[in-house]
N, C-alpha and C positions, 0 to 999 in steps of 0.2 A: 251389159257386157263387161267382163272383168278387165282389169288393167292389162293383164298379160295378153288376152285375146285381142285387145284393142291395139296394143303395140305391134303385134305380129299379124294384124289383119291385112288383107290385100290393099286396103285403102292406104295404109302406111308403107307397105313393102313393095312399092312399084319400082323395080330395078331396070326396066327395059325402056329404051327409046320407042317411039311409035313404030319404028322400023324393025324392032325386035333385037337390037344389038345390046349386049350386056355392058352396063356402065361399070368401069373399074379403072381407077388411076393406078398405073403400075410404077410410076416414078418414085413416089415416097416409099412404098413397101420395099422396093429393091434397095434403095439407099439405106433403109432401116435394117434390113437383113445383113447388108455388108457391114454396117457399123456394129451390129451385135456380134458378128463373127470376129471382127477386129477387137472388140471389147473383151470377149472371152479369151482370145489369144494373148492379149497383153496383160490381163489380170493374172493369167497363169504365169506369164513371164515375170511380172512384178513380184510374185510370191515364190518364184522357182527355188530360191535358196532358203526358204523358211519352212520348217517342219510342219507347221499348221496351215500351210498355204493351200487350202482347198476351196477357196471362195469362187473359183471359176466354175465349179460344179453347181454351186448354189445359183450363180448367175444364169446358167443354162436353164435351171428350173424356173426362175423368174421370167426369163425370155419366153419359154413355152407357155407359161401362164399369161404373159402379156400378149402373145399371139392369139390366144383364145379370147382374151378380153377385146383385142383389136377386131377380131372377126365378129364378135357379138355387137360391139358398139357400131361398127361400120354397116352392119346389116339392119340397124334400126333407123328409121327415118328421123333425121335430126330435129324435125319439127315437134317430135314427141317430147324432147328435152325442153322445148319452149313452154310446154304445158306444165311440166313437173319441175321447173327451175327452182321454185321456192323450196321444195322438199330436198332437192339435191344440195342447195346452198345451206339449208338448215342442218343437214347431215354433216356437212363439212365443218360447220361451226361447233356442233356438238362434239365432233372428234377433237377439235382444238381444245375445247373446255375439259375434255377427259385427260389432258396432259398436265393439268395443274397439280400441285403438291398434295391436294386433299383427295384426289382421285385414287381409288384402290388399285387401279390398273395402270397408273402412270409409272413410267420407268425413267430414272435419271442416269444419264451417261455423260461423263466428262463435264460435269457441272451444269448440264442443261436438261430440261424435261421436254423432250421433243417426241417421245415415243410412248405407245401404249402396248401393254401385253395382252394379246388375244388368245393366249394359251399355247398354240403351236409355234408362234413366232411373235416378234414385235413389229409394229407398223408405225409409220410416221404420218399422222393425220394432216400435216402441212400439205402434202401432195394432193390429198383429196380436197382440201380447202381451196387450192389453186383452181382445180377443175370446177368445183361448185361456184366459186366467185366469178369465173369467166362466163359460165352458162347463165348465171343470174344477171350479171351486168349486160350481157348480150341480149337477153330477153327483155330487160328493162329498156334498153336503148331502142330495141326493135318496136316496142309499144309506145314510145314517147316521141313527141314532136320536138325536134332539136333545131334551133335557129340561132337567134341572138342570145347572149348571156341572160338578159332580162327575161326573155320568153322561156328560157330553158332552166330557170333557177330551181324550180321544184324537182325537175328531173336530175339536175346536177347534185342537189342535196341528197336524193336517194342513192345515186351512184356513189357519192362520197361515203355514205354510211356503209354501203355494200362492200366497199374496198377497205375502209378504215378499220372496221371491226376485225376481220381476219388478220390484217396487218398488225394491229395492236396485240392480239393474242399470240401471234407468232413472235413478235418482238419481245414479249415478256417471257418467252420460254428459257433463255433468250436465243433468238436466231435472226440476227440482223440481216444476213445475206439473203435468206428466203423472203424476208419482208420487203426487200428492195426490188423484187421482181414485179411487184404489183403496180407501182407508179408508171413504168413504161407501158404496161399492158393497158391501163385505164386511159392514158393519154392517146395511145394508138386507136382505141375504140372510139374515143370522143372525136379524134381527128377524122376518121372515116365516116363519122356521123355528120360531118360538115358543121361542127360547132363554130361559132364566130371566132375569128382570129384574136379578138380582144381577150378572150379567155386564156389563150395560150401565152399571150404577152404578159398577162397578169400572173399566170402560173410561173413563167420564167423569172419574173421579178421576185416572187415569193421564194423560188428555189435558190436564187442568187443570195437572198438575205439568209436563208438557212445554211448555205455553204459558208458564208462569212461567219455566222455564229458558231458553226462547227469548227471552222478554222481557228477562231479565237480560243475555243475550248481546247483544241489539240495543241495550240501554242502554249497555253497555260500548263497543260500536262507535261509538255516537253521541258518547260522551265522547272516544273516540280521534280522531274527526273534529274535534271542537272544539279539542283540543290541537294537532292539525295546523294548524288555521286560526290559532290564537294564535301558534304557533311561526313560521309564515310571516310574520306581521305584524312580529315582532321580529327576523327574519333568522336564526333558528336552525332546527334540523331534528330530527325524531324518527323513529322507525321507521315506514316507509310502510305496512307490512303489519300488519294487526290480528291478534294472536295469540289463538286461541280453541280450546278442545277440541272444539267442535261442527263437524261436517264439512260446513259450508255456505260458499259463496263470498261474497265481498264484494259482488258485483253483486246477489246474492240478498238480502243485508242491505239494500242500497240500495233495492231494490224495496219491502221492508217499510217502511223508513223513509220512502220517498216517500208511502206510504199513511198512516202514523201521525204523522210529523213531517217534512213536506217541506222546511221551512226549515232543518232541521239538515243534511240531506244535499245540498241544492241551494238555497242562499239566494237565488240570482238567478232560479231557475226555468228555467235554460237547459241543465241537465245531465240528471241521473237522472230528474227529475220532468217533463221536457219532454213526453214522449208522453202521460202522464196528464193534464197540463194542457190540451194541445191537443185531446185526446179529449173532455174535458168541455166545452171551448169549442165544439166541433163539435156536441155533443148539445144544448147550451144555446141556441145561436144558431138552431137549426132552428125554434124556436117551436112554434106549434100545427099548422101545415100545411106547414112547411118552406120552403126557398128555391127549390125547384123542381128537377126532374130535370136532372142535369148542371150545375146552377148552384151547387153547393157550392164553397167557397173553401179550406177547411182542407187537404184532400188535394190539390186541383189546384194550389194555390200552394205546396205543399211544407211547410206548417206541421205537418201530420200526415205524418210521414216516409213516403216512397214504400215503404220496406221493410216497413212494418207496416199501412199504410192499407187494403190489399186483403185482408189475412188477419186478424191479431189484432184490428184496430180497424175492421173492416168495418161494425159496427153504428154507429159514429160517423158514417160517411159516409151511412148510411141515415137516421139521426136528423137530420142537418143538412139533407138534401135533401127529406125527407118529413115532418119534424117529429114532433109527438106522434102524429098520426094513423097515419103509416106505421110508427112504432116500436111503437105499440100493436098494430097488425095483425100484425107479426112476432112480438111477444111472445105474442099470442093463438095463433098457429100452433104455437109451441113448447109452450105450455101444453096445447093440444089433443093434440099428439103424446104428451106425457108422461101426461096423464090417460087417453088411449085405451090406452096401453101398460099402465097399471095395471088398466084395465077388462079387457083381454085376460088379464092375470095372474089376475084373479078368475074368468074363464071356464074357465081350465085346470083339469082334473080331476086332474092329477098334480103332484107336487112339482117335478119337473125343469122342466116347462113354466112353472109359476108363477115359479120362480126365474129362469129366463131372461128372461121378460118384465119382471119387477121390476128385475133387474140392468141391462138395457138402458135402462129408463125412468129409473133413478137416475143412470146414467152420462150420459145426455143432459141431465138436470136440472142436474147439477154443471157441465157445460160451459156450458150456457145461463146459469145464475146467475152463475158466476164471470166469464165473458166480458163479459156485459152489465154486471155489477157493476163491473168495472174500468173500463169505458167511462164510467160515471157517478160513479165515485169511492167506491163502497161496498165494494169488495174490492181487495186489492193486485193489481198487475200480475203475472201468472204466465205469460202466453204461451199460455194455452189457447185454441184456435180455436173458432169458432161453427159448429155442425153445419150442413152444406149451404149455408152462406153464405160462410164464409172460404175463400180460395183454398188449395188443397193437395191433391195427388193421393192420397197414402196415407190421409189423414184422410177425404176424401170417400168413398173406396172402403170404408173400415171402417164409416162411418156407414150406408151402404147395406146392408152385410152384417149389421150389428147389427139394423137394422130388418127385414131379411129373416128373421132368427130370430124376431122378434115375429110376423110374418105367418105363419110356419110353425106357431107355437104356435096361432094362431087357426084355421088351416086343418085341422090334424091333431089338435086336441084331441078328447077324448071328449065326445060329446053328453050333455046332461042327460036322464035318463029321467023 
């Protein structure tokens, strides 16, 4: 039997309860459609005063394509992905490898190689790698016996490799923000697998050491900037490039400093901290009910740069024009999607289905928290987009596919007897 016939055979496509009732969860799809409509509306608003502002039309195209993908993925029994997890993961890794500078289809934008040219458009393989890594990790944990750290050492080694490989390839693009979504996902999967608490205590200790090392590096960089500033005042010069053993770029250090000490990296507020400051002004000036639809000024007058207003900082546009009420509504929709995903994970009777639903929910939670957090100044700027709201083809499509997996878990889970 061919793979196609096997996937769509009656054995895999059982949608009905014993009583004949069609299984379909309506909560997440309705929230997704509302978010998509809001996203298109405010992408249009963010580019209203720009002559080339037609990205809202492209966003509609990607939403339609995403809905088709959602329908296809949700109609396939999620257990099929358990069997083909290795191939899905390998496809994601190959996509990441195609972004390197030696690849003939690699595309460089803004100093980073995160895209590949497929002829009709460019795509970002990072989004596919997230899906492949989640499916592979969930399948590995579903097949492994997890208990104490000693008993689970081999399984943990394999899981570590599964996550570290795409993280490293994404980090080298460079894309620090996207690489940081993997750790919360893997820890969530390990937690619901009931791994020993000793592992998490050890991991927290390692994380604390890493934060200290990063903090020392950032402090050294801030001192370097101060010396540069002092040298410029007296007419001397020092080395322009900061020397550090850590493999992170200065623009990434600038983003962290913009969060913890903006006056050090950008005393006048017109450089590295500009986007963060303007985003907070947008959110703050919206007040309780906002300035009104299409009446925002930060994006339309160019204070919130055109390059980021309709994608990374779309929430700022929403907050300015709809105020606290509109922002709370959007946050509520995201909370409902995440909470419902956790509910579906609890309904799953098998480990693979539970892992998939938890992984998708945590992935959305990380994007939601970090993106809105950087808008209001509680997290550093990382460039993570907001699901279903930010403009972007590959990201929109991947969000629909991930939610399609959650719907598949709901539809094909075993019923409680």
